[in-house]
Backbone as a ProteinNet text record, in pm:
[ID]
protein_1_A
[PRIMARY]
MYSFGIALILPLYQIYATLTGSFDYKRNIFLDSPYTLWMGITSYQFATMAYFLVLPLLAAMPAAILIRKDINNGFFWQLRIKRSTKEVVLSYTSWSFLLGGLIAAIPLLINFIGYFLVVPNIKPDNLMNINILVINRNTLLVALYYMHPFLHVGLNLFLVFIWGGLFSLFVTASSIFIRNGHFVFTFAFLLQLILLIINSFDMVKNSISPTDFLSETAMGDISGQLTLLLTLFMVTLTIGLVRKGMKRVGDI
[TERTIARY]
412.6	327.7	255.8	323.1	263.5	141.1	135.3	20	-100	-76.7	-177.6	-232.6	-143.7	-187	-268.2	-236	-319.4	-454.4	-459.8	-590.6	-673.3	-618.2	-696.3	-764	-720.5	-758	-908.9	-969.7	-1114.5	-1201	-1162.6	-1237.4	-1238.2	-1121.8	-1116.4	-1198.4	-1182.9	-1262.6	-1424.2	-1452.9	-1599.9	-1652.9	-1579.5	-1617	-1633	-1529.4	-1528.4	-1648.9	-1667.2	-1780.4	-1914.5	-1936.9	-2061.5	-2086.8	-1992.6	-2006.6	-2015.3	-1963.6	-1965.8	-2075.8	-2146.2	-2257.4	-2386.7	-2425.8	-2568.9	-2604.9	-2513.1	-2542	-2568	-2684.2	-2731.2	-2712.7	-2616.2	-2583.9	-2705.9	-2782.7	-2883	-3012	-3051.6	-3187.2	-3176.8	-3088.5	-3070.1	-3208.5	-3293.8	-3430	-3440.1	-3338.9	-3335.1	-3261.7	-3228.8	-3160.5	-3037.5	-2954.2	-2836.7	-2737.3	-2659.1	-2561.6	-2445.2	-2335.4	-2225.3	-2270.7	-2377.3	-2422.1	-2497.5	-2541.9	-2608.7	-2533.7	-2411.8	-2331.9	-2194	-2143.9	-2017.5	-2005	-1883.3	-1859.8	-1919	-1925.8	-1984.9	-2134	-2206.7	-2350.3	-2395.4	-2304.6	-2344.8	-2291.8	-2343.7	-2296.7	-2326.3	-2410.9	-2449.6	-2354.3	-2264.2	-2170.7	-2048.1	-2001.2	-1882.1	-1759.1	-1726.7	-1613.8	-1626.5	-1743.1	-1764.8	-1756.2	-1823.1	-1820.4	-1677.8	-1597.4	-1457.7	-1375	-1397.7	-1306.9	-1324.5	-1450.9	-1476.5	-1431	-1439.1	-1390.8	-1242.8	-1173.7	-1021.7	-973	-1051.8	-1014.7	-911.7	-927.1	-820.9	-683.9	-676.9	-552.1	-492.3	-575.5	-524.3	-471	-543.4	-503.9	-375.8	-345.2	-220.4	-103.2	-114.8	-5.3	102.9	66.6	173.3	264.8	221.1	305.1	269.3	174.3	123.1	227.7	315.4	412.2	547.4	562.4	697.6	769.4	691	759.6	819.3	747.6	786.9	921.2	921.5	1035.1	1161.1	1135.5	1245	1295.8	1198.4	1236.7	1329	1286.4	1360.7	1502.7	1508.5	1633.8	1730.4	1673.6	1752.9	1737.8	1676.4	1669.7	1585.1	1480.5	1404.3	1485.9	1581.4	1663.3	1761.7	1798	1889	1803.5	1674.9	1597.9	1574.3	1564.1	1537.9	1653.3	1785.3	1893.2	1881.8	1821	1810.8	1685	1580.6	1444.1	1385.4	1284.6	1212.4	1134	1109.7	1023.2	888.6	822.8	691.9	696.5	803.8	803.2	824.6	911.5	938.3	809.8	742.3	622.4	512.2	498.9	388.4	414.1	546.4	580.9	531.6	564.5	525.2	376.6	307	156.5	84.8	143.4	79.3	83.8	197.4	210.7	124	108.2	36.6	-115	-160.8	-300.3	-329.5	-244.7	-257.9	-256.7	-161.9	-140.5	-246.9	-282.4	-393	-528.8	-552.4	-675.8	-678	-569.3	-557.9	-570.6	-500.4	-508.8	-647.8	-724.2	-855	-951.3	-939.9	-1031.1	-1003.5	-875.9	-847.5	-887.8	-877.9	-927.1	-1070.6	-1157.6	-1294.2	-1320.5	-1247.9	-1262.4	-1234	-1131.7	-1097.4	-1216	-1269.1	-1383.8	-1498.2	-1529.4	-1644.3	-1617.1	-1497.8	-1466.8	-1466.5	-1430	-1430.8	-1554.4	-1671.6	-1803.7	-1845.4	-1790.4	-1820.3	-1766.8	-1674.7	-1619.8	-1713.7	-1798.6	-1882.6	-2031.2	-2067.9	-2209.6	-2273.4	-2391.9	-2452.6	-2461.8	-2440.5	-2450.3	-2589.9	-2669.7	-2809.4	-2834.6	-2907.4	-2942	-3031.2	-2999.1	-3077.7	-3220.9	-3310.4	-3451	-3503.4	-3573.5	-3605.4	-3707.6	-3778.5	-3865	-3803.1	-3725.7	-3666.1	-3556.2	-3482.4	-3369	-3398.7	-3529.7	-3565.7	-3497.5	-3434.3	-3358.5	-3245.9	-3183.5	-3064.2	-3099.1	-3227.2	-3287.6	-3197.8	-3187.6	-3121.7	-3227.6	-3241.5	-3350.2	-3291.5	-3374.9	-3326.7	-3261.2	-3310.4	-3260.6	-3117	-3073.1	-2945.7	-2847.9	-2888	-2810	-2818.5	-2702.4	-2689.2	-2727.3	-2805.4	-2843.5	-2897.2	-3000.6	-3059.1	-3117.1	-3170.6	-3233.1	-3123.4	-3003.3	-2896.7	-2857.6	-2868.2	-2825.2	-2913.4	-3042.8	-3123.3	-3130.3	-3092.3	-3094.4	-2950.7	-2845.9	-2712	-2621.5	-2637.7	-2562.6	-2409.8	-2363.5	-2219.2	-2160.3	-2236.1	-2192.3	-2205.4	-2301	-2319.1	-2201.2	-2165.7	-2045.3	-1923.2	-1904.3	-1787.2	-1783.9	-1897.7	-1901.8	-1874.7	-1919.5	-1893.5	-1740.5	-1672.3	-1531	-1458.6	-1503.8	-1440.7	-1440.1	-1559.1	-1570.2	-1485	-1468.9	-1380.1	-1227.4	-1196.9	-1059.8	-1028.7	-1131.9	-1105.2	-1090.8	-1173.3	-1165.7	-1040.4	-1002.9	-883.9	-757.4	-757	-654.4	-652.7	-779.2	-790.3	-740	-779.4	-739.3	-584	-524.1	-374.8	-311.2	-369.9	-310.8	-331	-433.7	-454.7	-345.5	-313.3	-204.1	-68.9	-41.9	76.8	99.6	-9	-5.6	24.9	-50.6	-35	106.5	156.9	288.4	408.6	380.8	481.9	492.3	392.5	387.9	420	418.5	430	546.7	645	762.1	736.9	643.1	609.3	525.5	595.2	519.3	428.5	452.6	359.6	225.6	239.4	115.8	32.9	105.8	24.1	-34.7	18.9	-33.5	-184.9	-224	-364.4	-452.8	-413.5	-493.9	-618.8	-615.9	-734.8	-838.6	-784.9	-862.7	-932.2	-864	-915.7	-1019.3	-994.6	-1102.3	-1234.3	-1219.8	-1333.5	-1407.9	-1340	-1396.5	-1476.4	-1420.5	-1486.2	-1621.3	-1618.2	-1741.5	-1841.2	-1793.6	-1884.8	-1949.5	-1867.3	-1918.1	-2032	-2004.5	-2098.1	-2224.8	-2212.2	-2337.3	-2422.1	-2345	-2422.2	-2509	-2488.5	-2563.2	-2680.4	-2694.1	-2806.2	-2806.8	-2697.1	-2691.5	-2729	-2719	-2752.3	-2849.2	-2939.7	-3033.7	-2978.2	-2882.1	-2813.4	-2667.4	-2611.4	-2481.9	-2373.4	-2274.6	-2161.3	-2035.6	-2052.6	-1933.7	-1906.1	-1780	-1739.5	-1762.1	-1763.3	-1801.3	-1936.2	-2026.6	-2164.1	-2166	-2129.9	-2150.4	-2048.9	-1936.8	-1844.8	-1877	-1965.2	-2015.4	-2134.1	-2156.8	-2261.3	-2398.1	-2424.5	-2542.8	-2507.8	-2572.5	-2525.8	-2626.4	-2567	-2646.4	-2758.3	-2721.7	-2804.3	-2852.6	-2912.7	-2953.9	-2835.6	-2830.2	-2723.6	-2785.8	-2722.9	-2770.5	-2654.1	-2695.1	-2594.7	-2532.3	-2622.9	-2573.9	-2462.9	-2504.4	-2415.5	-2279.8	-2292.2	-2172.6	-2083.8	-2142.2	-2067	-1993	-2077.6	-2027	-1912.2	-1927.3	-1813.8	-1694.8	-1707.8	-1600	-1520.8	-1602.5	-1544.4	-1471.4	-1527.2	-1473	-1334.8	-1326.6	-1203.6	-1104.7	-1143.2	-1054.4	-990.8	-1074.5	-1032.2	-934.5	-964.3	-893.6	-757.7	-752.4	-618	-523.8	-586.7	-520.9	-464.9	-542.9	-495.9	-386.4	-383.9	-277	-149.2	-165	-48.2	22.4	-63.5	-3.7	69.6	8.9	81.7	204.2	193.7	322	431.5	397.9	494.9	569	484.8	544.2	642	597.3	668.7	807.7	805.2	942.7	1021.7	954.8	1023	1098.9	1039.8	1099.9	1204.7	1216.7	1316.3	1454.2
2275.9	2205.7	2302.1	2407.5	2495.9	2564.1	2586.4	2652.8	2560.6	2427.3	2331.9	2323	2317	2319.2	2439.9	2556.3	2667.7	2654.8	2607.1	2588.1	2494.3	2398.4	2292.6	2336	2450	2490.4	2504.5	2590.2	2607.2	2488.6	2414	2281.3	2185.3	2171.4	2081.4	2132.7	2264.6	2333.4	2316	2331.6	2314.1	2179.3	2071.6	1938.3	1930.4	1979.5	1969.6	2055.2	2167.1	2257.3	2199.2	2132.6	2073.2	1948.6	1857	1730.4	1742.6	1854.6	1876.2	1970.6	2027.1	2130.9	2093.4	2121.9	2103	1958.4	1880.5	1744.5	1650.9	1583.5	1494.3	1349.9	1273	1134.5	1057.1	1061.5	971.1	1000.2	1115.3	1140.3	1161.5	1252.5	1280	1294.3	1384.4	1388.8	1446.4	1517.4	1554.8	1479.3	1341.2	1251.2	1312.3	1383.5	1446.1	1340.7	1391.7	1303.4	1388.2	1331.2	1419.5	1523.8	1490.9	1586	1704.9	1693.1	1802.8	1879.3	1815.6	1878.3	1926.8	1888.2	1924.7	2076.8	2120.2	2271.9	2332.3	2261.9	2327.9	2359.2	2291.7	2304.1	2397.7	2411.9	2490.7	2639	2713.2	2847.3	2939.5	2912	2998.3	2993.4	2896	2877	2976.1	3020.4	3110.5	3053.5	2927.6	2867.4	2859.4	2832	2822.1	2964	3059.5	3201.5	3251.2	3221.5	3267.9	3200.2	3063.6	2993.2	3043.5	3063.1	3112.3	3257.3	3334.1	3474.3	3488.3	3408.3	3407.7	3317.5	3249.1	3143.2	3194.4	3325.2	3379.4	3382.2	3424.7	3437	3282.2	3196.4	3057.3	2995.1	3026	2979.5	3042.6	3165.5	3225.3	3190.5	3117.5	3091	2995	2890.7	2796.1	2841.9	2910.6	2942	3070.7	3144.4	3259.8	3371.7	3394.8	3503.7	3444.8	3319.3	3262	3326.4	3356	3411	3550.3	3628.6	3767	3751.2	3655.7	3632.3	3594.3	3502.8	3466.3	3571.1	3664.7	3774.4	3868	3883	3985.5	3936.1	3797.3	3749.9	3704.8	3706.2	3678.5	3536.5	3454.7	3304.5	3299.7	3380.8	3375	3396.7	3491.5	3519.6	3410.2	3339.2	3224.4	3113.6	3102.3	2997.5	3035.6	3169.4	3214.5	3192.9	3174.9	3146.3	3002.6	2908.2	2762.1	2744.9	2821.2	2795.2	2923.5	2914.2	3028.8	3097.9	3227.4	3309.1	3239.7	3194.9	3123.8	3003.1	2921.8	2793.9	2819.7	2924.6	2952.2	3006.1	3100.6	3161.6	3056.6	2973.5	2872.3	2773.4	2745.7	2650.5	2718.1	2845.6	2912.3	2913.6	2953.7	2972.6	2833.2	2732	2600.3	2545.9	2569.2	2519.1	2617.7	2736.9	2836.1	2788.2	2757.7	2712.6	2586.8	2487.6	2362.3	2359.9	2420.4	2430.9	2520.2	2628.9	2710	2633.2	2558.8	2476.2	2368.7	2297.4	2189.9	2236.9	2350.7	2399.1	2455.4	2490.9	2545.5	2428.5	2321.6	2213.5	2090.2	2059	1939.9	1958.1	2069.3	2082	2064.2	2108.2	2086	1941.3	1869	1727.3	1647.4	1685.2	1623	1646.4	1766.6	1796.2	1707.4	1686.8	1604.9	1460.9	1413.3	1270.4	1250.2	1353.3	1338.1	1309.3	1361.3	1323.5	1186.6	1131.7	987.5	892.2	935.8	855.5	841.7	936.7	938.7	956.1	998.4	1032.6	931.7	885.7	789.2	855.1	757.7	798.3	789.4	902	902.3	994.9	953.2	1041.1	1165	1287.4	1398.7	1390.4	1438.9	1451.3	1591.2	1641	1783.8	1822	1723.7	1758.6	1729.7	1621.5	1587.3	1692.7	1730.5	1827.4	1965.5	2005.1	2141.5	2242.1	2193.7	2281.8	2350.2	2286	2345.8	2430.3	2427.4	2513.3	2517.1	2387.6	2374.6	2385.2	2502.7	2524	2575.2	2594.7	2634.9	2767.9	2864.5	3000.7	3012.8	2923.8	2939.3	2817.6	2726.8	2605.9	2575.2	2560.2	2526.2	2372.3	2343.5	2211.3	2134.7	2203.7	2156.1	2013.2	1981.1	1847.7	1742.6	1766.9	1672.9	1647.5	1752.3	1735.9	1633.2	1630.8	1532	1391.6	1389.5	1261.2	1192.5	1278.7	1216.9	1318.3	1318.4	1408.1	1401.6	1275.8	1262.1	1325	1313.3	1377.3	1526.6	1573.5	1719.8	1782	1707.9	1753.3	1761.7	1653	1644.4	1764.7	1801.9	1913.6	2046.2	2046.7	2171.8	2185.9	2064.8	2068.2	2108.6	2056.1	2088.2	2232.6	2298.7	2440.8	2524.9	2472.8	2535.7	2524.4	2407.4	2393.9	2494.9	2505.8	2596.5	2733	2782.4	2916.5	2936.5	2832.5	2843.6	2858	2789.3	2799.8	2943.9	2991.3	3118.7	3230.8	3222.4	3324.7	3330.1	3208.3	3198.6	3257.2	3211.9	3259.4	3405.5	3458.6	3613.7	3682.8	3631.9	3689.4	3668.9	3553.7	3529.7	3627.1	3640.5	3717.5	3869	3905	4052.4	4077.4	3966.8	3996	4023.8	3989.4	4006.4	4158.7	4242	4375.9	4468.5	4406.3	4483.3	4415	4500.2	4446.4	4407.3	4473.3	4440.1	4308.4	4194.6	4064.6	4056.5	4115	4103.5	4185.9	4289.6	4374.1	4296.1	4244.5	4174	4048.7	3988.3	3873.6	3880.8	4003.4	4033.4	4060.7	4063.5	4117	4030.8	3898.7	3829.2	3849	3861.6	3883.2	4017.1	4123.6	4252.3	4246.9	4167.1	4150.3	4088.5	3991.1	3942.8	4044.6	4121.3	4228.9	4324.3	4359.3	4445.9	4396.9	4262.4	4195.9	4186.8	4173.4	4177.1	4305.2	4415	4552.4	4584.9	4533.9	4553.2	4484.6	4359.3	4285.6	4358.6	4428.8	4504.4	4613.7	4658.6	4765.5	4713.6	4576.9	4517.9	4557.6	4578.3	4614.8	4507.5	4383.8	4270.2	4182.2	4099	4025.8	3910.6	3835.3	3725.1	3766.7	3685.7	3727.4	3705.2	3798.1	3775.2	3756.7	3724.4	3702.2	3549.7	3517.3	3374.4	3321.7	3412.6	3366.9	3299.4	3325.9	3266.6	3144.9	3164.9	3053.2	2940.7	2963.9	2855.8	2756.3	2792.7	2691.2	2617.7	2498.7	2419.4	2488	2544.1	2629.2	2762.3	2868.1	3009.4	3074.9	3183.6	3271.3	3350.4	3383	3466.6	3391.3	3467.7	3409.9	3395.7	3281.4	3266	3209.9	3222.3	3182.4	3097.3	2982.8	2895.2	2979.4	3052.5	3118.6	3233.3	3307.1	3415.9	3355.5	3245	3177.5	3133.4	3080.6	3039.5	3164.1	3273.4	3398.6	3449.3	3452.8	3510.7	3422.3	3288.8	3196.7	3225.1	3235.8	3255.1	3398	3495.1	3625.9	3622	3548.5	3530	3455	3346.1	3275.3	3367.3	3439.6	3542.3	3641.5	3705.5	3809.8	3734.6	3634	3574.2	3535.8	3475.8	3445.3	3570.4	3676.1	3803.7	3857.1	3858.6	3904.5	3818.9	3690.3	3601.8	3634.1	3643.6	3675.9	3816.9	3914.2	4047.2	4040.3	3950.3	3929.8	3862.4	3768.2	3706.1	3808.8	3898	4004.7	4095.6	4127.3	4220	4162.1	4036.1	3973.1	3944.2	3927.7	3901.8	4019.7	4134.8	4262	4319.3	4269.2	4320.9	4272.4
-2298.9	-2214.6	-2111.8	-2073.6	-1978.5	-2028.3	-2159.1	-2223.8	-2220.6	-2241.6	-2226.9	-2084.9	-1990.5	-1849.6	-1814.8	-1860.9	-1826	-1896.6	-2019.1	-2085.3	-2028.8	-1945.9	-1881.7	-1751.8	-1693.9	-1565.1	-1551	-1640.5	-1637.1	-1671.9	-1769.1	-1795.3	-1685.7	-1617.1	-1497.9	-1376.2	-1363.8	-1258	-1274.2	-1411.3	-1431.2	-1397.5	-1423.3	-1383.1	-1235.2	-1162	-1019.2	-955.9	-1011.3	-962.9	-987.9	-1099	-1128.6	-1053.2	-1038.9	-970	-810.3	-762.6	-620.4	-584.1	-689.2	-671.2	-709.6	-836.9	-880.8	-916	-947.6	-991.7	-870.8	-887.6	-776.1	-822.2	-777.7	-812.8	-785.5	-674.9	-629.3	-707.6	-721.3	-784.8	-930	-975.6	-1122.7	-1191.2	-1136.6	-1182.6	-1325.8	-1376	-1505.8	-1614.2	-1562.9	-1646	-1705.4	-1631	-1682.6	-1731	-1827.1	-1892.6	-1925.8	-1981.5	-2030.6	-2129.7	-2208	-2307.3	-2249.2	-2122.6	-2061.9	-1950.8	-1929.5	-1821.4	-1866.2	-1981.6	-2018.7	-2047.6	-2058.7	-2065.9	-2186.6	-2306.2	-2415.6	-2412.2	-2324.2	-2316.2	-2209.9	-2106	-1985.3	-2008.8	-2099	-2125.2	-2020.7	-1929.8	-1818.4	-1704.9	-1699.2	-1591.1	-1609.1	-1489.9	-1495.4	-1572.5	-1542.8	-1610	-1757.3	-1801.6	-1944.5	-2015.6	-1947.6	-2010.1	-2012.1	-1902.7	-1894.5	-2000.8	-2020.9	-2121.6	-2256.7	-2299.8	-2436.5	-2451.5	-2343.2	-2347.5	-2368.4	-2300.3	-2316	-2412.1	-2492.3	-2594.5	-2688.8	-2736.7	-2831.1	-2764.7	-2636.6	-2571.2	-2553	-2520.1	-2505.7	-2629	-2749.4	-2883.6	-2923.2	-2881.4	-2923.9	-2845.1	-2737.3	-2650.5	-2710	-2778.6	-2822.6	-2920	-3031	-3141.1	-3220	-3169.6	-3250.8	-3281	-3175.7	-3186.4	-3213.7	-3242.8	-3254	-3376.2	-3483.6	-3607.1	-3569.1	-3484.1	-3445.7	-3361.3	-3272.2	-3184.5	-3271.8	-3372.6	-3459.9	-3554.2	-3594.1	-3680.7	-3591.9	-3470.3	-3382.2	-3345.7	-3327.1	-3280.3	-3400.8	-3518.3	-3647.7	-3695.6	-3617.4	-3659.5	-3798	-3805.3	-3928.7	-4052.6	-4041.1	-4160.3	-4195.6	-4094.3	-4118.6	-4194.4	-4156	-4233	-4379.9	-4396.2	-4532.1	-4628.1	-4575.7	-4660.2	-4722.2	-4642	-4683.4	-4761.7	-4726.3	-4792.4	-4840.8	-4927.7	-4979.1	-4865	-4891.2	-4794	-4777.5	-4886.1	-4878.2	-4798.3	-4814.5	-4733.6	-4584	-4561.5	-4413.6	-4339.5	-4413.8	-4350.3	-4338.4	-4444.8	-4438.1	-4328.5	-4293.2	-4187.8	-4054.8	-4035.5	-3911.3	-3900.6	-4008.7	-4000.4	-3986.2	-4045.7	-4026.9	-3885.8	-3827.1	-3682.9	-3593	-3628.1	-3552.6	-3548.2	-3674.8	-3685	-3617	-3635.9	-3581.6	-3428.2	-3372.5	-3221.4	-3159.2	-3226.7	-3180.3	-3173.4	-3280	-3278.4	-3166.5	-3153.4	-3060.1	-2912.8	-2884.4	-2748.4	-2711.6	-2815.8	-2785.3	-2770.8	-2850.7	-2852.2	-2761.9	-2736.8	-2655.3	-2516.4	-2439.2	-2299.3	-2296.5	-2397.8	-2401.4	-2412	-2503	-2526.1	-2388.7	-2323.9	-2195.7	-2091	-2095.8	-2009.2	-2035.5	-2165.9	-2207.3	-2171.6	-2198.5	-2167.6	-2014	-1944.4	-1792	-1741.3	-1803.9	-1748.1	-1773.5	-1871.5	-1905.2	-1795.1	-1725.4	-1617.9	-1496.2	-1487.2	-1354.3	-1377.9	-1502.4	-1526.8	-1625	-1608.1	-1707.7	-1843.7	-1942.7	-2089.9	-2127.2	-2109.3	-2131.1	-2253.1	-2350.1	-2455.2	-2422.1	-2461	-2411.6	-2463.6	-2388.1	-2415.7	-2409.4	-2511	-2514.4	-2410.6	-2339.6	-2236.4	-2095.2	-2084.8	-1955.7	-1922.2	-2033.4	-2019	-2051.2	-2031.7	-2054.2	-1973.7	-1865.5	-1777.1	-1838.7	-1935.9	-2006.9	-2121.7	-2157.9	-2258.5	-2389.6	-2453.8	-2574.2	-2680.6	-2754.5	-2844.9	-2975.6	-3072.5	-3207.2	-3205.4	-3122.1	-3125.7	-3070.4	-2986.7	-2917.8	-2943	-3035.8	-3063.3	-3209.1	-3274.2	-3412.2	-3431.2	-3529.8	-3567.6	-3437.6	-3376	-3259.7	-3268.4	-3384.6	-3398.8	-3397.5	-3441.1	-3436.4	-3294.7	-3213.1	-3073.2	-3000.7	-3025.7	-2962.7	-3037.2	-3160.8	-3231.5	-3223.7	-3242.7	-3238.2	-3157.9	-3027.9	-2939.9	-2958.3	-2966.7	-2968.8	-3097	-3205.8	-3340.1	-3324.8	-3255.1	-3238.5	-3160	-3045.4	-2974.5	-3058.4	-3148.2	-3227.8	-3322.5	-3385.4	-3477.4	-3400.1	-3288.1	-3199.2	-3169.5	-3134.4	-3110.7	-3238.2	-3348.8	-3470.9	-3502.5	-3476.7	-3494.6	-3404	-3280.9	-3181.2	-3229.2	-3283.1	-3342.1	-3447.2	-3544.9	-3651.4	-3608.3	-3515.4	-3473.2	-3379.1	-3303.5	-3229	-3317.7	-3435.3	-3524.2	-3594.2	-3630	-3684.2	-3597.3	-3470.9	-3374.9	-3369.2	-3364.8	-3348.3	-3475.7	-3592	-3720.9	-3742.1	-3691.3	-3704.6	-3631.9	-3506.8	-3433.3	-3504.7	-3558.8	-3636.2	-3747.4	-3831.2	-3945.9	-3911.3	-3795	-3758.1	-3697.4	-3640.6	-3566.5	-3680	-3795.1	-3909.4	-3922.5	-3895.9	-3933.4	-3801.1	-3686	-3559.6	-3477	-3430	-3368	-3218.1	-3156.4	-3015.7	-3002	-2971.9	-2972.5	-2864.5	-2742.3	-2628.1	-2660.8	-2735.6	-2774	-2880	-2981.4	-3087.6	-3032.4	-2937.9	-2863.5	-2830.1	-2805.5	-2760.2	-2871.2	-2996.5	-3110.1	-3123.3	-3122	-3144.3	-3029.3	-2908.5	-2784.7	-2809.5	-2856.4	-2881	-2982.9	-3089.6	-3198.2	-3137.1	-3046.6	-2980.1	-2898	-2824.6	-2735.5	-2826.1	-2949.2	-3036.8	-3085.1	-3112.6	-3158.3	-3047.4	-2923.9	-2807.9	-2789.5	-2814.6	-2794.1	-2899.6	-3025.4	-3128.3	-3094.2	-3045	-3000.8	-2898.2	-2801.3	-2701.9	-2749.6	-2869.7	-2935.1	-3006.2	-3011	-3088.1	-3233	-3303.1	-3438.6	-3531.1	-3491.5	-3567.4	-3482.3	-3547.3	-3478.8	-3406.1	-3458	-3390.1	-3356.6	-3252.8	-3205.2	-3314.8	-3309.5	-3402.7	-3326.4	-3193.7	-3108.8	-3091.9	-3111.2	-3097.6	-2957.7	-2857.6	-2721.7	-2720.2	-2804.9	-2820	-2899.9	-3036.5	-3127	-3121	-3052.9	-3029.1	-2923.8	-2828.7	-2734.3	-2795.9	-2750.8	-2811.2	-2805.6	-2691.2	-2679.3	-2626.1	-2671.7	-2644.8	-2548.9	-2492.1	-2398.7	-2476.2	-2602.8	-2687.2	-2818.7	-2904.8	-3033.8	-3125.3	-3199.6	-3296.2	-3419.5	-3528.2	-3660.2	-3732.1	-3794.9	-3866.8	-3988.1	-4059.2	-4181.1	-4136.2	-4022.5	-3982.4	-3936.1	-3862.1	-3809	-3926.6	-4034.7	-4149.3	-4218.3	-4232	-4290.4	-4213	-4082.8	-3993.3	-4011.4	-4015.1	-4027.5	-4157.4	-4267.1	-4397.1	-4404.5	-4330.8	-4327.4	-4255.3	-4140.9	-4068.4	-4148.8	-4218.7	-4304.7	-4407	-4471.3	-4580.3	-4521.9	-4403	-4336	-4311.3	-4242.3	-4200.8	-4328.2	-4426.9	-4547.4	-4607.4	-4622.8	-4675.9	-4594.3	-4465.2	-4384.3	-4401.5	-4413.6	-4439.9	-4568.4	-4667.9	-4807	-4801.1	-4735	-4734.7	-4646.2	-4536.5	-4463.5	-4532.8	-4618.2	-4706.9	-4802.1	-4855.9	-4930.3	-4843.2	-4725.6	-4646.4	-4611.6	-4558.7	-4523.2	-4640.1	-4756.9	-4882.2	-4939.9	-4903.9	-4960.4	-4870.3	-4750.5	-4649.4	-4690.2
[MASK]
++++++++++++++++++++++++++++++++++++++++++++++++++++++++++++++++++++++++++++++++++++++++++++++++++++++++++++++++++++++++++++++++++++++++++++++++++++++++++++++++++++++++++++++++++++++++++++++++++++++++++++++++++++++++++++++++++++++++++++++++++++++++++++

């Protein structure tokens, strides 16, 4: 539970900062709504940038290095006596993916729902809400955002869930090969930093950093095709590491 509490800090702060700062209850000249104020859409705010930056660390907190801890203390080997290596490893990796995805997405969902308690449910308009600059270059499926904003938010949360799970699973698979659990805990975060550095050199036209394409609207240019390719690459990478990890602990 402490992991979930930590993950909630920035989403709750973002609600507080917005409702006590820029949002005007009386005038609301831009017809703001939960769709224009929630954390996924306000990529320019500090809380949002910080949340998506540390997302790999948040996703790894619940269960990512549990398998390494159990290997070190011997509990993993006790489980192997009763079940096959494949079953044991898949149990750890399944929980890692599920909890990593949930701890990444649920705080954002709570943030989104929080706005419905105090802000009018108004459908976004591409003219009235020009202040948030939701356009084709920085938002995936931008037409869906204006036509069916609730569905668009749902798809964004699903993408965050998938990447939260992949970040956690990447750490879990890596921890099978590295004894220092505290060091391997940072691996997904380091991977994100590497992608950010590559972005800074403008080696590709669109952003390859999850800090951009995981929010509903990004600070830079993003591409649906590139996002899909990066997701498939991360899936392939983590599955490959898990398979190699099974062989490693199976041979010991």
